[in-house]
C-alpha positions in Angstrom: -5.6 -1.0 28.0 -7.3 -0.4 24.6 -5.3 1.8 22.1 -6.6 3.5 19.1 -4.6 4.8 16.1 -6.3 7.2 13.6 -5.0 7.4 10.0 -7.4 9.3 7.8 -5.7 9.3 4.4 -7.5 7.7 1.5 -5.5 4.9 -0.1 -4.0 1.5 0.5 -0.4 2.9 0.3 -1.3 5.7 2.8 -2.2 3.0 5.3 0.6 0.6 4.6 3.2 3.4 5.1 2.0 3.9 8.6 2.2 0.3 9.6 5.7 0.4 11.3 4.5 3.1 13.5 1.3 1.2 14.5 3.6 -1.9 15.2 5.9 0.3 17.4 2.9 1.4 19.5 1.8 -2.2 19.8 5.2 -3.4 20.9 5.6 -0.6 23.4 2.3 -1.3 25.2 2.2 -5.1 24.7 -1.3 -5.1 23.0 -2.7 -5.0 19.5 -3.9 -1.6 18.2 -7.3 -0.7 16.9 -7.1 1.3 13.6 -9.5 4.0 12.4 -9.2 4.4 8.7 -11.2 5.5 5.7 -13.2 2.7 4.1 -11.2 3.5 0.8 -8.0 2.3 2.4 -9.5 -1.3 2.2 -7.5 -2.1 5.3 -9.8 -4.9 6.4 -8.9 -6.8 3.4 -5.1 -7.1 4.0 -4.7 -6.6 7.7 -6.9 -9.3 9.2 -3.9 -11.7 9.7 -1.6 -8.9 11.1 -1.2 -9.6 14.8 -0.4 -6.2 16.0 -3.9 -4.9 14.6 -6.9 -5.5 16.9 -9.7 -4.3 14.8 -10.4 -2.1 11.8 -12.9 0.7 12.3 -14.0 2.1 8.9 -15.0 5.7 8.2 -17.4 5.1 5.4 -17.8 7.8 2.8 -21.6 8.0 2.9 -22.0 7.3 6.7 -22.5 11.0 7.7 -19.3 11.2 9.6 -18.5 14.7 8.6 -19.7 17.9 10.3 -20.7 18.4 13.9 -23.4 15.8 13.9 -21.0 13.3 12.2 -18.3 14.0 14.8 -20.7 13.5 17.7 -21.8 10.2 16.1 -18.2 9.0 15.7 -17.3 10.1 19.3 -20.3 8.1 20.6 -19.2 5.1 18.7 -15.6 5.3 19.9 -16.7 5.9 23.5 -18.4 2.5 23.6 -14.8 1.0 23.0 -13.3 2.6 26.1 -10.0 3.5 24.6 -7.4 4.8 27.0 -5.0 6.2 24.5 -5.1 7.5 20.9 -2.4 8.3 18.4 -3.7 10.6 15.7 -1.5 10.6 12.6 -2.7 14.0 11.3 -3.0 17.6 12.3 -6.7 17.6 12.4 -8.6 19.5 15.1 -11.7 17.4 14.4 -10.2 14.2 15.4 -8.6 15.8 18.5 -12.1 17.0 19.5 -13.7 13.6 18.6 -11.1 11.9 20.9 -11.9 14.1 23.8 -15.7 13.7 23.3 -15.1 9.9 23.2 -13.5 10.1 26.7 -10.0 9.2 25.6 -7.7 10.5 28.3 -4.3 10.3 26.6 -4.2 11.9 23.1 -1.0 11.9 21.1 -1.1 13.9 17.8 0.9 15.8 15.2 1.0 19.6 15.9 -2.4 21.1 15.1 -2.8 23.1 12.0 0.6 22.1 10.6 -0.6 20.0 7.6 1.1 22.2 4.9 4.3 20.6 3.5 4.2 17.9 6.2 6.4 14.9 5.4 4.3 11.8 5.4 7.0 9.7 7.2 9.0 12.2 9.2 6.0 13.5 10.9 5.0 10.0 12.1 8.6 9.3 13.2 8.6 12.5 15.2 5.3 11.6 16.9 6.6 8.2 18.1 9.9 9.5 19.0 8.7 12.5 21.0 6.0 10.5 22.9 7.4 6.9 23.2 11.2 7.6 22.7 11.3 5.0 19.9 13.2 5.3 16.7 11.1 3.6 13.9 13.1 2.5 10.8 11.4 -0.7 9.9 9.7 -1.7 6.7 6.0 -2.0 6.7 4.9 -5.6 7.2 1.6 -7.4 6.6 1.1 -11.0 7.5 -0.7 -13.8 5.6 -1.5 -17.3 6.5 1.1 -19.6 5.0 -1.7 -22.2 4.3 -3.4 -19.7 2.0 0.0 -19.2 0.2 0.4 -23.0 -0.4 -3.2 -23.4 -1.5 -2.7 -20.6 -4.1 0.4 -22.3 -5.3 -1.5 -25.5 -6.0 -4.6 -23.9 -7.3 -2.8 -21.8 -10.0 -0.3 -24.5 -10.7 2.6 -22.3 -9.9 5.9 -23.8 -11.0 9.3 -23.4 -9.5 11.0 -23.6 -12.9 9.3 -20.4 -13.9 10.1 -16.9 -12.8 6.8 -15.7 -11.3 6.4 -12.0 -11.7 3.6 -9.6 -10.4 2.7 -6.8 -12.8 0.8 -4.1 -11.1 -0.7 -2.3 -14.1 -3.5 -0.4 -12.4 -3.5 2.9 -10.7 -5.7 5.3 -8.8 -5.5 7.9 -11.6 -4.8 8.1 -15.3 -1.3 9.8 -14.8 0.0 6.9 -12.8 -1.0 4.1 -15.3 2.0 3.2 -17.4 1.2 2.3 -20.9 0.9 -1.4 -21.8 3.6 -1.1 -24.4 6.1 -0.3 -21.6 5.2 -3.5 -19.8 5.3 -5.5 -23.0 8.7 -4.4 -24.0 10.0 -5.4 -20.5 8.2 -8.7 -20.8 9.9 -9.2 -24.1 13.3 -8.6 -22.6 13.0 -10.8 -19.5 11.4 -13.6 -21.5 14.6 -13.7 -23.7 16.6 -14.7 -20.7 14.1 -16.6 -18.3 11.0 -18.7 -18.5 8.3 -16.5 -17.0 4.8 -16.3 -15.8 3.1 -13.0 -15.3 0.3 -12.3 -12.8 -1.4 -9.1 -13.7 -3.0 -7.1 -10.9 -5.3 -4.3 -12.0 -8.8 -2.9 -11.3 -12.1 -2.7 -13.2 -11.6 0.8 -14.4 -12.2 1.1 -18.3 -8.7 2.4 -18.9 -7.2 -0.2 -16.6 -9.0 -2.8 -18.5 -7.8 -1.5 -21.8 -4.1 -1.9 -20.6 -5.0 -5.4 -19.4 -6.5 -6.4 -22.6 -3.6 -5.2 -24.6 -1.3 -7.3 -22.7 -3.6 -10.4 -22.8 -3.9 -9.9 -26.6 -0.1 -10.0 -27.0 2.1 -13.1 -27.8 2.5 -13.4 -24.0 -1.2 -14.2 -23.3 -0.5 -17.9 -22.4 2.1 -16.7 -19.9 -0.4 -14.4 -18.2 -2.8 -14.8 -15.3 -5.3 -11.9 -14.9 -6.1 -11.0 -11.3 -8.8 -8.3 -12.0 -11.5 -10.5 -10.7 -9.8 -11.4 -7.5 -10.4 -9.5 -4.2 -7.3 -8.0 -2.5 -7.6 -10.8 0.1 -7.6 -13.4 -2.7 -4.6 -11.7 -4.4 -2.3 -11.5 -1.4 -1.2 -15.2 -1.4 -0.6 -15.0 -5.1 1.6 -12.1 -4.7 3.5 -13.9 -1.9 4.3 -16.6 -4.5 6.0 -14.2 -6.8 9.8 -13.6 -7.0 9.6 -10.0 -7.9 6.9 -7.3 -8.6 6.9 -4.5 -11.3 4.2 -2.1 -10.3 2.7 1.3 -11.0 2.4 3.5 -8.1 -0.6 1.6 -7.0 -1.9 -0.3 -4.0 -0.4 -3.5 -5.3 3.1 -2.0 -5.1 2.6 -1.1 -1.4 1.1 -4.6 -0.6 3.8 -6.4 -2.5 6.6 -4.7 -0.7 4.9 -5.1 2.7 4.7 -8.8 1.9 8.5 -8.9 1.6 8.5 -9.1 -2.2 11.2 -7.1 -4.0 9.1 -4.4 -5.8 10.2 -2.2 -8.7 8.0 0.9 -8.4 7.3 2.9 -11.6 6.9 6.5 -10.3 5.3 8.7 -13.0 3.4 11.3 -11.1 3.8 11.0 -7.4 6.5 12.0 -4.9 9.3 9.5 -4.8 8.8 8.8 -1.2 5.7 6.8 -2.0 7.8 4.3 -4.0 11.0 4.3 -1.9 10.0 4.2 1.8 10.8 0.4 2.0 14.1 -1.3 1.4 12.0 -3.8 -0.7 11.2 -0.9 -3.1 13.3 -0.1 -6.2 11.9 3.1 -7.9 12.1 3.9 -11.5 11.5 7.5 -12.5 10.9 9.0 -15.9 13.7 9.7 -18.3 14.7 13.4 -18.4 13.7 14.3 -14.9 15.8 14.6 -11.8 12.9 14.1 -9.3 9.3 13.1 -9.5 6.3 14.6 -7.8 2.7 15.5 -8.5 2.2 16.7 -12.1 5.4 15.3 -13.4 3.2 13.6 -15.9 5.9 11.1 -16.8 4.0 7.8 -17.6 5.2 7.8 -21.2 8.8 8.4 -20.1 9.3 5.3 -18.0 12.1 3.4 -19.8 11.5 -0.4 -20.0 15.2 -0.8 -20.5 15.7 0.6 -17.0 13.0 -1.7 -15.6 14.8 -4.7 -17.1 18.2 -3.7 -15.9 16.9 -3.1 -12.3 15.1 -6.4 -12.5 18.2 -8.2 -13.4 20.3 -6.5 -10.7 17.7 -7.7 -8.1 17.9 -11.2 -9.4 21.7 -11.4 -9.4 
């Protein structure tokens, strides 16, 4: 039987968070699961080696998938696949109707019209518990070919006598991007006690590039490797070679933790659950706040001393 899962949130992290539930469905029915996601999730770049995923079906932003005609077009596309079951990880009536039009007989979904204040993880847990009687408490996992990890090790001349650290300095929005000075103070502190090399993962956005340039123009430039010209697929084996990651609330934090790397997540302006849902995640919140959420605006209040202390406690 072919099974489809629908996850229509936008980001990398949104997709990674749902992976334990996709895996649970796969294990229950003994087959890999097809995944319908938005193209912006970039799932095809980091799930191609993950054996519980069958195929990635992208909802492209400009592919006229919205509205009545778009829904009919999507349903026609899905009908060709002959799916027998679908798990819809949202409360959308649209995807319910699309699934019915696609001829999918067994539809499992969040309660319709209940999106308001819906917990991103608890809602998924409830769906799987109610319909499959499975308690899901695992960390997200993405797989990578070990040969690629070894090739990356050789290509970048990664050394065992250095502490290899991923710095995820990018971010999907300006309020999530921690200033370069915070990373530089942390780098100063850790280099006082360990010989380090830093792999800096960021995007091509102008402001992200400014942060990258400030770090590369520092005294640590010879200890830094910029990854901004690497694809996600090319970056994964490099991340896997790192000991620990220190990341903004960005896709690289989610990818790092899902690869099994201990990841310090710098939570400046997003609900804490996005940086704490995995046991591989160690969140740092801004000084002076008790909890972090949207509009906390705390990027200038992330304390590098706390990053260093958390880093050292993970190492010990």
